[in-house]
Structure formats: structure tokens, C-alpha cells
C-alpha positions in Angstrom: 19.4 13.4 -1.0 17.1 16.4 -0.6 17.7 17.3 -4.3 16.2 14.1 -5.7 13.1 14.6 -7.8 10.7 11.6 -7.9 8.8 10.9 -11.2 5.6 9.4 -9.9 4.1 6.7 -12.2 0.5 7.2 -11.4 -1.4 8.9 -14.3 -4.6 10.8 -13.6 -5.9 10.9 -17.2 -9.2 12.7 -16.4 -11.4 14.0 -19.2 -12.6 17.6 -18.7 -15.3 17.7 -16.0 -14.5 14.2 -14.7 -14.0 13.9 -11.0 -11.9 11.4 -9.0 -11.1 10.2 -5.5 -7.4 9.9 -4.7 -6.7 7.8 -1.6 -3.3 7.1 -0.1 -1.6 6.8 3.3 -0.5 10.0 5.0 2.9 11.3 3.8 2.9 9.2 0.6 3.2 12.3 -1.5 -0.4 12.9 -2.7 -0.5 16.6 -2.1 3.0 17.2 -3.7 1.9 15.1 -6.7 -1.4 17.1 -7.2 0.3 20.5 -6.8 2.9 19.5 -9.4 0.4 18.3 -11.9 -2.3 20.9 -11.4 -0.3 24.1 -10.3 -3.2 26.4 -11.5 -6.0 24.4 -9.9 -8.2 25.8 -7.1 -6.9 24.0 -4.0 -8.8 23.5 -0.7 -6.5 22.1 2.0 -8.6 20.8 5.0 -5.4 20.3 7.0 -5.4 24.1 7.4 -7.4 25.0 10.4 -9.0 28.1 8.9 -10.2 26.2 5.9 -11.4 23.3 8.0 -13.4 25.4 10.5 -14.8 27.7 7.9 -16.2 24.9 5.7 -17.2 22.7 8.6 -19.4 25.4 9.9 -20.7 26.5 6.5 -20.3 23.8 3.8 -22.4 25.9 1.4 -19.4 28.3 1.1 -17.7 25.9 -1.3 -20.6 26.1 -3.7 -20.9 29.9 -3.4 -17.2 30.4 -3.9 -16.9 28.2 -6.9 -20.0 29.7 -8.6 -18.1 33.0 -8.4 -15.0 31.7 -10.2 -14.5 32.3 -13.9 -15.0 29.4 -16.3 -11.4 29.7 -17.4 -10.1 28.9 -13.9 -12.4 25.8 -13.7 -10.8 24.2 -16.8 -8.7 22.3 -14.2 -10.3 20.1 -11.5 -10.9 21.6 -8.1 -8.7 19.8 -5.5 -10.0 19.2 -2.0 -7.3 17.6 0.2 -8.3 15.5 3.3 -11.9 15.4 2.2 -12.7 12.8 4.9 -12.5 15.6 7.5 -15.8 17.1 6.2 -18.0 14.4 4.7 -21.0 16.7 4.3 -19.0 18.7 1.8 -19.6 15.9 -0.7 -23.2 17.1 -1.0 -22.0 20.4 -2.3 -19.5 18.6 -4.6 -22.3 16.4 -5.9 -24.5 19.5 -6.7 -21.6 21.2 -8.5 -20.8 18.2 -10.6 -24.4 17.7 -11.6 -25.4 21.3 -12.2 -22.2 23.1 -13.2 -20.1 20.2 -14.7 -17.2 21.1 -12.4 -14.6 18.4 -12.0 -13.0 17.6 -8.6 -10.1 15.6 -7.3 -11.0 14.6 -3.7 -7.9 13.5 -1.9 -7.6 11.8 1.5 -5.9 9.2 3.6 -9.0 7.0 4.1 -12.5 6.5 2.8 -13.4 4.7 6.0 -14.9 7.7 7.8 -16.9 8.6 4.7 -18.4 5.1 4.5 -19.0 4.9 8.2 -20.8 8.2 8.2 -22.9 7.2 5.2 -21.5 10.1 3.3 -22.4 10.9 -0.3 -19.8 9.0 -2.3 -21.2 10.6 -5.5 -22.8 7.5 -6.9 -20.0 6.5 -9.3 -19.5 10.1 -10.6 -15.9 10.0 -9.3 -13.3 7.5 -10.5 -11.2 5.9 -7.8 -7.4 6.0 -7.7 -4.9 4.8 -5.0 -1.6 6.5 -4.3 1.3 4.5 -2.9 4.7 5.1 -1.3 7.6 5.4 -3.7 8.5 2.4 -5.9 11.8 1.4 -7.5 11.1 2.9 -10.9 10.4 6.3 -9.4 13.7 6.8 -7.6 16.9 8.0 -9.3 20.0 6.1 -8.1 17.8 3.7 -6.1 19.5 2.5 -2.8 18.1 -0.8 -1.7 19.6 -0.7 1.8 18.3 2.8 2.4 14.8 1.7 1.2 14.8 -1.5 3.3 15.9 0.4 6.4 14.1 3.7 6.1 11.1 2.8 4.0 9.6 4.5 1.0 7.6 7.4 2.2 9.3 10.2 0.3 10.4 12.2 3.4 11.6 9.1 5.2 13.6 7.8 2.3 15.3 11.2 2.0 15.8 11.7 5.7 19.2 11.8 7.3 17.5 11.1 10.6 15.1 8.3 9.6 14.6 7.0 13.2 13.1 10.3 14.3 11.0 10.5 11.2 9.6 7.0 11.7 9.0 7.6 15.4 7.1 10.7 14.7 5.0 9.1 12.0 4.1 6.1 14.1 3.3 8.0 17.3 1.6 11.1 15.7 -0.3 9.3 13.0 -0.7 5.6 13.6 -1.3 5.8 17.3 -2.8 9.2 17.9 -4.6 10.2 14.8 -6.4 6.9 14.2 -7.4 6.9 17.8 -8.5 10.5 18.1 -10.7 10.3 15.0 -13.0 8.0 16.9 -12.3 4.9 14.9 -11.0 3.1 18.0 -12.6 3.2 21.5 -10.3 0.9 23.5 -7.1 3.0 23.2 -4.9 0.9 25.4 -6.0 -2.3 23.6 -5.3 -0.7 20.2 -1.8 0.5 21.3 -1.0 -3.1 22.4 -2.4 -4.4 19.1 -0.1 -2.1 17.1 2.9 -3.3 19.0 1.9 -6.9 18.3 1.5 -6.1 14.6 5.1 -5.1 14.4 6.3 -8.4 15.8 3.9 -10.6 13.8 4.3 -8.7 10.6 4.4 -10.9 7.4 3.3 -14.0 9.3 0.0 -15.9 9.3 -2.3 -14.2 11.7 -3.2 -16.1 14.8 -6.2 -14.1 16.0 -6.6 -16.1 19.3 -2.9 -15.5 20.3 -3.0 -11.8 19.4 -6.3 -11.4 21.4 -4.7 -13.0 24.4 -1.5 -10.9 24.2 -3.6 -7.7 23.8 -6.2 -8.5 26.4 -9.0 -8.1 23.9 -11.3 -10.6 22.1 -10.7 -12.1 18.6 -13.6 -10.2 17.1 -11.9 -6.9 18.1 -8.6 -8.1 16.7 -10.2 -8.7 13.3 -11.9 -5.3 13.5 -8.5 -3.6 14.2 -6.9 -5.3 11.3 -9.7 -4.1 9.1 -9.2 -0.6 10.4 -5.6 -0.8 9.2 -6.7 -2.1 5.8 -9.4 0.6 5.4 -7.0 3.4 6.4 -4.5 2.1 3.8 -2.0 1.3 6.6 -1.7 -2.4 5.5 -2.8 -5.3 3.4 -4.3 -8.7 4.2 -2.7 -11.3 1.9 -4.9 -14.4 1.5 -3.7 -17.9 0.9 -3.9 -19.3 -2.6 -6.3 -22.2 -2.9 -6.7 -24.4 -5.9 -7.3 -28.1 -6.2 -3.9 -29.8 -6.0 -2.1 -33.0 -5.0 -1.2 -32.0 -1.5 -3.2 -30.7 1.4 -3.1 -26.9 2.1 -3.4 -24.9 5.3 -6.7 -23.4 6.4 -7.5 -19.9 5.1 -5.5 -17.8 7.4 -4.3 -14.4 6.0 -1.0 -12.7 6.5 -0.8 -9.0 7.2 1.8 -6.6 5.8 2.1 -3.0 6.7 2.1 -0.5 3.8 5.7 0.5 4.2 8.8 -1.4 5.1 10.3 1.4 7.3 7.1 1.7 9.4 7.2 -2.1 9.8 10.8 -2.0 10.9 10.0 0.7 13.5 7.0 -1.2 15.0 9.0 -4.4 15.0 12.0 -2.7 16.6 14.2 -3.9 13.7 17.1 -2.2 11.9 18.5 -3.5 8.6 22.2 -2.9 8.9 23.3 -4.8 5.8 21.9 -6.8 2.9 22.2 -10.2 4.5 20.5 -12.2 7.3 17.0 -12.9 8.3 15.9 -9.3 9.0 17.1 -8.1 5.6 15.4 -11.1 4.0 12.1 -10.3 5.6 12.5 -6.7 4.6 13.3 -7.6 1.0 10.2 -9.8 0.8 8.1 -7.0 2.2 9.6 -4.5 -0.4 8.9 -6.9 -3.3 5.3 -7.2 -2.1 4.8 -3.5 -2.0 6.1 -3.2 -5.5 3.6 -5.8 -6.6 0.7 -4.1 -4.9 1.7 -0.7 -6.4 2.2 -2.2 -9.8 -1.3 -3.8 -9.8 -2.9 -0.7 -8.4 -1.3 1.9 -10.7 -2.1 -0.3 -13.8 -5.6 -0.9 -12.4 -5.3 -4.7 -12.8 -8.0 -6.7 -11.1 -5.6 -9.3 -9.6 -4.8 -10.4 -6.1 -1.5 -11.2 -4.5 -1.7 -14.4 -2.5 0.7 -16.7 -0.7 0.8 -20.5 -0.8 1.5 -22.9 2.0 1.1 -26.7 2.3 0.2 -28.5 5.5 3.7 -29.8 5.8 5.1 -26.3 5.8 6.3 -25.7 2.2 5.6 -22.2 1.2 5.7 -19.8 -1.8 6.0 -16.1 -0.9 3.7 -14.7 -3.6 1.3 -16.1 -6.1 -0.4 -14.0 -8.7 -2.9 -14.3 -11.6 -4.6 -17.5 -10.3 -1.4 -19.4 -10.0 0.3 -18.3 -13.3 3.0 -16.5 -11.5 4.9 -17.9 -8.4 7.6 -15.8 -6.7 10.1 -16.7 -4.0 12.2 -13.9 -2.5 15.7 -14.7 -1.1 18.3 -12.3 0.3 21.0 -14.7 -0.9 23.6 -14.0 -3.6 23.5 -17.5 -5.0 20.3 -19.4 -4.2 19.3 -22.7 -5.8 16.3 -25.0 -5.9 17.2 -26.6 -2.6 16.6 -23.2 -1.0 13.1 -23.0 -2.6 11.5 -26.3 -2.0 8.1 -24.7 -1.7 8.5 -23.2 -5.2 9.5 -26.6 -6.6 6.4 -28.2 -5.0 4.2 -25.4 -6.4 5.6 -25.9 -9.9 5.0 -29.6 -9.7 1.3 -29.1 -8.7 0.3 -26.0 -10.8 2.8 -25.6 -13.6 2.9 -21.7 -13.4 3.9 -19.7 -16.5 6.5 -17.9 -14.5 8.3 -19.4 -11.5 10.9 -17.0 -10.2 13.4 -16.8 -7.4 14.2 -13.1 -6.7 17.5 -12.5 -5.1 20.8 -10.6 -5.1 22.6 -12.7 -7.8 24.5 -10.8 -10.4 23.3 -12.7 -13.5 20.0 -14.4 -14.5 20.0 -18.2 -14.4 17.5 -20.8 -15.5 17.2 -24.1 -13.8 14.7 -26.9 -13.9 12.9 -29.0 -11.3 13.1 -32.8 -11.4 9.9 -32.8 -13.3 11.4 -30.4 -15.9 9.6 -27.2 -14.9 11.8 -24.1 -15.6 12.6 -21.7 -12.7 14.3 -18.4 -13.3 16.7 -17.0 -10.7 16.8 -13.3 -11.2 18.5 -10.3 -9.7 15.9 -8.2 -7.9 16.6 -5.2 -10.2 15.9 -7.3 -13.3 12.7 -8.7 -11.9 11.5 -5.2 -11.1 12.5 -3.8 -14.5 10.6 -6.7 -16.1 7.6 -6.1 -13.8 7.2 -2.4 -14.6 7.7 -3.2 -18.3 4.7 -5.5 -17.9 6.5 -8.6 -19.0 4.6 -10.9 -16.6 1.1 -9.5 -16.8 
């Protein structure tokens, strides 16, 4: 597996002199991507202690060093990796953009620290991009079971010892690094909260129950979820609301971690085969991450929601204001009886695309009693269609 080369889909089409922020979770492959695409660029890596301490003590060295570089070398953007570690460096970056028209790519795992510290975010002078874990179209000879079990961070997907890789990631990054960077003050409470996230992953959030289990208050639980969202560790999926025939649930979000392998580790789950409830939950999570990455890479201003009625009928994912409704099943041969929520949604909203995503071998089209078409698709065909932009 180590020989695989991933063709990342993100395109940084930057005009000469244009700067950009590139945000993505740790180990998602940002640095590898930038080094491959800009091999001749000047590169500052703030994970290196000598670079960090030098520029932290004297931020002006960045300006002085770049002023001494030849114009020819500055035809590529200057890359600063882990920019959130020295927020004040952005003042020097701002001056160099304004006065010397130097372009930068400012890379990091979170803008939260910059925002909290009222850092100079360059007033719109830098475009924003997000970087995601691997997606289906980036992986040659894609292995679904490997992806569902190990996750899609490149080193984890390739690892022959994924349990150790995931353990190290969760303990060294999620627990320790988020805590030690001063984002969290109540360390025992946050550790209990992370454990709870693993077991309640993909479900509607009950803030009161989580607060009780973690011995913290509901306000703190909401703040912890926001930390995970701000540090790109997860996503809040809001319910879809639109006037309809039937009553809907109150606006309670669901939370999904950014990677199926990390979610498995926190929830103490292993996906042994492509069947059963755990595999079904992992497949649903995987499809969501494909949707999130697709919308982000194509810069589409569109939310992913879920739908649930008060009597418990549910649709996994709703997009584009109700024009697309998706139900994910691990089954090989599902039918409309297995997707009553999708049928109800079709009756209420008449989506342009109603799809059951599953492991069937051939595409089928069926109709609800009211005559609305529903496509039953192999997951591979759905993803091929998605990335070809056949739905949006």
C-alpha cells in the first residue's frame, strides 16, 4: 500500500501575487500536497522548533529574509505551514503583500487561535480553501472495507497497523494538543466529553444528557462541540426544515467527526465486514464526508442537512434546499420498505433526486405509491455521479 500515489482533487488556482489560507485537520495531507505542487517555493515549517522559536522571538525576520530573496524565487507563493502557531507573523505577511506584492499560502489546522487572538486575517487579501481527508476519487484501487475501518487520513489508510496509528492520533492530537494549546481549561471534563462523542457519533445531540455524563454544564458541552468544529475535527449537521404536511422534530443538530477511522477509535468500534449495524453507520459517515468534501472542493454554498419527523421517520442527508434526498443502506438489495423516511420525504417535498445508496450490483428505479421515482444505486455509481457533478 505504501506505493500508492494520491491525486488530490483540490485545485489552488492562484493568480500571481494572490495569497490564500489553506485549512485542514492534522495529517490530512496539506504539507505533502503543497510540497508536490510548489516544489520550488520558499517554505517555512513552524512545526520545526528552530523555525518556530526564531520567528516567535523576532517576527520581523520573515520580512527581512524575503526582502533579500531574488524576484525570480518569489514567482511562487511563499508557504508558511502551521501559521496559527505565530499569529503576529500575519502582520509581516500583510506588509509584504501590500508593499511587495508577494503571494503567500498560509497553511494550518485551525483558524480558531487566530480569531481568538484577534490576529490580522489580512482583510480579505487571502482566499480561503479547506483541505479534506482522502475521498473515493483520489484513491487508486479504492478498498471500501479498509476505508470504513481505518479511515481516510492518508497515513492511516495506508497503514498496516491502523489501530496504533489511530491511537496515536487521538491521544497525541485530539486529547493533548487541543488541550495544551489553551483552548480547553477543564481537561478531565474535555477528556470525558471526547469519549462521549465517540459513542453518540452520528446521533442527535442531547446536550443535557452529555453534560450529566461528563459532569459539566450544557453551555460547556456546546462550547466543546464548537471547538471541534472550529478545529476542523467535526461537523454539526442541522435538521432540514421546510413547511410540510407532517410535524418535524425540534432543531437538534447531529455531530459527525471528520474521519470515519477516528470515529471508530473513539467509539471503540471495528468494522470487520461490509454488513451489520456498525458497517452501516460507517458507510453513512463515509458518504457524508464525501458530500462535505465535494461541496468544499467545488466551493458550493450548500448545506448538508438531515430530516426527521416527530414520529421517527428520517432521511440521512438532504441537500440543496430539499432537491436532493439520500438514504444510505449497507444492504445488497434494499427496497422502499427499508426507506420509509425517504418515501415520506418524497411525498412531502418531491425532490429532484431521491436516492438509496447501497451495495446493490445494478442500478434500479422504483416508485412510491404517489408515483415519485426513487433510484437505488451502488455506492460506487453514486460517488462517480457526484464527482461528475450530475446532481449539483
